[in-house]
N, C-alpha and C positions, 0 to 999 in steps of 0.2 A: 347028308348037312349038306356039303357043296352047290346042289347043284339047287337048291334052295336060295341060297345065298346071292347067286347068278341073278337068280328070276329077281329075288326085290333090287338090285342091283341095276336092274331095265329097270323096272316098273319104277326105280327111284328115277333113275336118270330122264325116262319117260315123263313122268311129272312133270320135272324139272324145264323143263324143253316144254311143255306147252304151257307151266306156269311162266316162263321170260316171253311163250311166241305174246299170252293175256296184256301181263304189267306193259308191255311193249307198245301192241294197240290199243291199250288205255292211256297212254301218257299222247301219242299219234290224237288219239279222238281229243283227250283236253288241249292242243294244240290248237286243234282247228274250232274248237269252239270257245277257246279264249283268242281265237285271233279273228273270229266273227263276235265278238262282243264290243272288239271294239272300232269293228265297221256299225253295230248298233249307237254305239256313240257319237260316234259323224250324225249317223242319217236323225237320232235324234235331235243331234245341232240344228241341223241339214231345216227338220218337222220344226222349231219351234221358230227358226227365221222367216219361215215363207210366209205367215199368217201376218208378220211385221211390214214384209215387201208388200204385200195384198193390199196391208194396213193408207202405206206411204203413196200407194198407185194409185188408190182409190178415189180418191177428190181432182190428180187428173184424166185418169179412165172413167169416165163417169158411163161413159157410153157403149164401155165395154166389159161391165158386169156378166155375163156369159161367160168370159175368159176369166175372170176375175173370181165366178163362181168354180169356176172348174182344177181352176190350179186349186181351190182350199177343198175340193171332193178328193182332187187326187190326194194332194196330201195325207186327210186323212186316212185316205187305203192305206197310202201306205207306213202309212203307220199302223193302223190296226195288223197289215200284213209282218208288219220288223216286230211288231210286241208277239205274234206270232213263233217266228221261225227265228226272237230267240230265243224263248223257248224251248227250243230244239233245233237248234244250227242241222241238227244231224237228221230230220225229216223230211224229205225232198218234196213233201210236197207241201210244206210249210216253206220250202224256200224258194219254189218254181211260183208259189204266190208272192212272196217278195219281188221276185224279179217281173211279174207282171206290172206288180203292180208302179215301182222301182220306176216300170216302163212309161207307163199314162202318167203318173207325174215330169218325169221328162221330157215330153210330149210336151204336159200342156204348161208346164215351166218355159218352154224354148218358145211358144204363141204370146205366153209376156209378153218374153222380153224383146218379140221381135214387135210388140208394141208400144215398149217402153223406148226405143229406139225412135220410132216415128211422133212423138213427143217430148220437145225441147226442155220446156221446164222438167219436167222429171229430169228429167236425165243430169238435168243442172240442180238436182233438188239433192241438197251436204246427206240428212237421212239418207235419201233412198242410194245415195254414193257409196257412204259406211254400209249399210247391208251389202249390197255388191259386192262389197270386195271381201268380206265377212259371207257371201257364199261362194262365190270364189274361194276363197281359202278353207271352207266345211268341203269341198267337192275335190280338192285335189287331196286335204284327209285324208276322204274317203277311195279313193284312187288307189290310194298309198297302202287303207287296209282291205279295200277288197284282195288285194296284186298278198299279199301277208297271208289275206285266207286263203284264195289262192296255190299257195307254194304248203299252207298245212296241209290244208285237203288231199292234193297231189302226193306227199308226202306219208300221211294217213292212206291213201285207197294205194299207191303202191303197193308202201305194205302187209296188209290186207288181201292184194290179189298174189305177190308171191309164195311162193311152194316155200313151209309147209304148212304155212299161216290161212289160205287159200278155204285149205281143207275143214281147214277150222271156225275159223271169220263168222262165219257165216252163223252154225252151231253154238258162239257164244255172242252172238248179238251184235256184231259189230257190220253196219251193215254200207253201205257203198254212203260214200256224200258226196252234195253235190258241189258243184265252181256256183261261184257268182261272178255269170260271166253275160256280157251283153249280148239280147240273142236280135233285140230290133236292130233294124238300118241306120233308122232314124237315132236313137240313143248314142253311136255312133259318132255320130258328126254335134258337134262341140255348138253351142248356142253360139254369137255371136253378141259379144256385149261389150258398144264402147262408152265411155264416158268426157 
């Protein structure tokens, strides 16, 4: 009877150990998903501001229609990629799609801001100034949310890769999470906006 009790005790300890690893990984995965939701909120806010900026600029930038259309197209692609990433922040393909779309949007916005610089009347427009201030504030919030997300992903990935969790994580469906990183060199250069 004693060997049976010892075997049951060992099995119980192993089961509790595996349950502990599983629950810890679930907690960390939910944290990085929540952190991505905070990025998503700020990105949606930015996507809502961009059409207003373009509409305000249209009257002044009549000859720059291609740039304005590029901004709107890039915004739409980024919004679509954002929805896909928000549906599953743990999907590396969805995250890569979002990162690529955000890079295109940043490039288009930089071109638009350079055009705004060359139109003094547009720079002096009260609505444009307010929208630009809101956009700047939103960009700061995106940066903070991105940092919080990347910290959460790092904790999750670290816990997932530690022994003994690494032996169980893949089998339990815990895949490596993707960081929200700036990969394009031009994205690292902040657009210069002065009013």
